[in-house]
C-alpha positions, -999 to 999 in steps of 0.1 A, spaced: -920 -543 185 -937 -572 167 -916 -601 157 -916 -618 123 -934 -650 124 -902 -670 121 -882 -650 148 -876 -661 182 -863 -640 213 -830 -660 211 -826 -649 175 -833 -613 183 -807 -608 210 -776 -613 187 -789 -589 162 -796 -563 188 -760 -568 202 -747 -563 166 -768 -531 162 -757 -517 195 -719 -525 185 -724 -508 152 -738 -475 166 -714 -474 197 -690 -445 205 -655 -445 188 -628 -458 211 -601 -434 227 -575 -444 203 -597 -435 174 -600 -400 189 -563 -394 194 -549 -367 172 -520 -389 161 -544 -414 143 -549 -405 107 -585 -393 101 -609 -415 83 -618 -403 49 -653 -410 35 -636 -422 3 -607 -439 18 -582 -417 -2 -560 -385 3 -577 -352 11 -593 -334 -20 -582 -300 -29 -596 -275 -54 -565 -254 -60 -544 -261 -91 -509 -275 -87 -480 -251 -92 -454 -258 -120 -430 -286 -115 -395 -292 -128 -400 -299 -165 -376 -328 -169 -371 -360 -151 -334 -351 -144 -343 -317 -131 -370 -331 -110 -344 -353 -94 -320 -326 -89 -344 -302 -73 -359 -329 -50 -322 -337 -41 -315 -301 -32 -346 -299 -11 -336 -331 9 -301 -316 14 -315 -283 26 -337 -303 51 -306 -322 65 -287 -290 67 -316 -275 87 -316 -306 110 -279 -305 117 -281 -267 122 -308 -271 147 -286 -296 167 -257 -272 166 -235 -294 147 -228 -268 119 -220 -238 140 -192 -218 121 -193 -241 90 -219 -222 69 -208 -200 41 -208 -164 53 -235 -153 30 -260 -176 43 -262 -157 75 -255 -123 61 -292 -113 65 -305 -124 99 -341 -136 98 -340 -142 61 -316 -170 59 -335 -191 34 -334 -161 8 -298 -159 13 -295 -196 8 -314 -196 -24 -292 -165 -36 -260 -184 -27 -270 -219 -42 -290 -207 -72 -268 -181 -89 -285 -151 -104 -320 -161 -88 -336 -128 -80 -372 -117 -70 -367 -82 -81 -386 -89 -112 -419 -108 -104 -445 -122 -125 -481 -132 -119 -492 -142 -84 -518 -169 -82 -533 -192 -56 -520 -228 -61 -507 -259 -44 -470 -264 -44 -455 -299 -42 -434 -301 -10 -408 -322 -27 -399 -292 -48 -401 -265 -21 -374 -252 0 -382 -243 37 -365 -234 68 -368 -262 94 -343 -253 121 -366 -234 143 -395 -259 150 -408 -290 137 -433 -318 143 -420 -329 177 -427 -293 189 -465 -294 182 -491 -309 207 -514 -318 180 -495 -322 147 -523 -337 128 -547 -309 135 -521 -282 126 -512 -300 96 -546 -302 83 -551 -264 90 -517 -253 74 -523 -275 43 -557 -264 36 -566 -244 3 -577 -215 26 -540 -207 33 -538 -193 -1 -564 -168 2 -553 -132 4 -555 -119 39 -562 -153 55 -548 -161 88 -514 -178 86 -514 -175 48 -484 -188 29 -464 -170 1 -440 -189 -23 -416 -176 -48 -412 -200 -77 -384 -201 -103 -406 -214 -132 -379 -227 -156 -364 -246 -127 -396 -257 -110 -378 -248 -77 -397 -226 -51 -390 -213 -17 -414 -201 10 -412 -165 15 -439 -165 42 -445 -197 63 -409 -210 59 -411 -233 90 -443 -251 80 -427 -267 49 -407 -292 69 -434 -296 94 -460 -304 67 -435 -329 49 -428 -347 84 -466 -352 88 -469 -369 54 -485 -340 34 -475 -338 -2 -483 -302 -9 -493 -269 7 -515 -241 -5 -500 -206 -10 -500 -175 -29 -473 -183 -57 -454 -157 -75 -437 -167 -108 -400 -156 -111 -379 -156 -143 -344 -174 -145 -318 -172 -172 -319 -199 -198 -293 -227 -198 -273 -213 -227 -269 -180 -210 -250 -197 -180 -215 -212 -180 -195 -228 -152 -157 -226 -148 -133 -246 -127 -103 -224 -114 -75 -227 -90 -63 -196 -72 -35 -198 -46 -38 -235 -45 -76 -234 -37 -102 -247 -61 -131 -228 -69 -162 -228 -92 -175 -197 -109 -208 -192 -127 -209 -165 -155 -240 -150 -170 -238 -137 -206 -201 -137 -206 -202 -108 -183 -217 -113 -147 -196 -135 -126 -205 -151 -92 -183 -175 -71 -202 -205 -58 -199 -209 -22 -214 -244 -23 -206 -261 -56 -216 -294 -45 -252 -282 -43 -251 -258 -72 -234 -277 -99 -258 -308 -100 -287 -284 -101 -274 -265 -130 -261 -294 -150 -294 -311 -146 -310 -278 -160 -288 -280 -192 -258 -258 -182 -225 -275 -194 -202 -290 -168 -175 -270 -153 -147 -261 -178 -112 -244 -178 -111 -206 -175 -106 -190 -210 -71 -177 -214 -81 -146 -232 -103 -135 -201 -88 -116 -170 -63 -136 -149 -81 -157 -122 -60 -139 -96 -71 -105 -106 -108 -120 -107 -104 -134 -72 -92 -101 -59 -123 -84 -74 -146 -111 -57 -129 -102 -24 -137 -66 -29 -173 -74 -39 -178 -95 -8 -166 -67 14 -194 -45 1 -231 -43 7 -242 -53 -27 -244 -87 -45 -211 -108 -46 -208 -102 -82 -180 -92 -106 -187 -74 -139 -161 -88 -162 -163 -60 -187 -157 -34 -161 -130 -55 -146 -111 -56 -181 -114 -17 -184 -102 -14 -149 -71 -36 -156 -63 -17 -188 -65 15 -168 -43 2 -142 -17 -10 -167 -18 24 -184 -11 40 -151 21 20 -147 35 34 -179 62 61 -175 56 95 -188 74 130 -187 56 155 -162 62 185 -141 61 186 -103 27 204 -105 11 174 -122 22 150 -94 -8 146 -70 13 127 -45 38 155 -43 31 187 -22 54 218 -23 67 233 10 51 268 0 69 286 30 103 273 20 95 281 -17 84 317 -9 113 323 15 139 308 -9 128 320 -43 110 352 -34 121 365 0 159 359 -4 161 377 -40 142 406 -26 163 407 5 195 407 -16 181 433 -39 173 456 -9 207 450 6 225 458 -26 205 489 -32 213 502 4 250 492 3 261 501 -32 236 524 -48 238 526 -86 261 496 -89 244 464 -82 208 472 -92 211 454 -125 229 424 -109 204 422 -81 175 424 -106 190 397 -126 194 375 -96 159 379 -85 147 371 -120 170 341 -121 157 328 -88 120 333 -98 125 319 -134 143 288 -119 114 282 -94 87 285 -120 107 260 -144 113 235 -115 75 235 -109 60 237 -144 85 223 -168 82 185 -176 117 178 -166 110 146 -144 95 111 -152 66 97 -133 40 69 -136 8 80 -151 -13 68 -122 4 94 -100 -4 123 -124 -33 147 -116 
C-alpha cells in the first residue's frame, strides 16, 4: 500500500489501530440476552399493525389502567400464596379460565356471546388484562428473545405459532387475553408497550343503561348493578368495579328504590342464583311476579279436601268405614230381620256414602291458596 506523500509510518500506526478497533468483534456483555438490542434508528421497534381501540376519555383511561395494575398485583400475591381462600368464589368457579371469570365478576354484564369483527391489531398492554400467576420474566432463560418473539406482528396471523387472541370491550377500551393470557404480564415486565393479537370487538351497555345501588342486608353492605331496570348482579369486588363504571359515566351508587322489591327478598334470590349453574343474575320483573304469586298463595280461601295437594286420604280406612261397614250392616240386617230393616239399612248406607262424598268434595274447610292443587 503506497503512502501519501505527507504520511509517515508513525502516523499510519494510530490510524490502523483505530480501524482495527472499529471493526473488532462485539464484547461478551453486548452479546448477552439481557442487554437491550441496538436499533439502527436508535428508537423503539417498528410495527406495521394498527393499534386497537383505547379508552375514549382520560378518566376512563386512568380507570382501566388502574384496574390492569390491580389485577397484576392480585396475580403476584396469588402466585406467592398470600390470597388463598380470599378470592370471591366466582373467580375460581371455572378452573383454567379464571381470567374470564374475573372479567365477568368485575365488569358486570360483559359477555363474549355476541361478537363483532375480528382483526389483527396491536393492543396496548396498559389496557389489557392478563393472567400472570403462572409464570413470569424470572422463569425464562432468555427473556429478551422471547419478548421479541411474542411481541412481534406475526403473533396476530391466523394459524401462527403461539398466536394471541384478545377480547376487547370497545366502549370501555378494556381488553383481556383469551389466548396467551400469561404473556401479558411477561411482556409488560420486559418493557414492551403492546402485543400483536387477533382482536375481537365486543359490545357493552351504554352508561345510561346501568345503575349502581348501595344496600344493606342483615348488617352487610352490598353494591348491586342493574341493567335496564331489570337485570341485577351483585358486585363481588365493588372496590374494583365502581371506579371503572363511574369513570365510564355510570352514576355513583344510590339508595335502593322504595317501590322495588325488598332487598331481603332480592338477596335471597341472589343466593338461589349463585347456587345454580347460570349467571349470578336476578330478573327483577320475574322476581316481582314471583313475590305477587307467593303473597296470593298466602291468602285464605274455601276449599275441599280433594283440592289440598298436601293432604292424602287413607283410602283403605275410607273404603272400610264408609263402604264396607254400611254394606256389612245391610247384610246383617237382611239376614237377621228380613223385611223389616231393609229400608233403614239402605238409608244408613246412603247416609254414610253421602257423608263421605260431602267430606271430600264439599268446600267446607279453609286453606291457603298455595296449598291448593
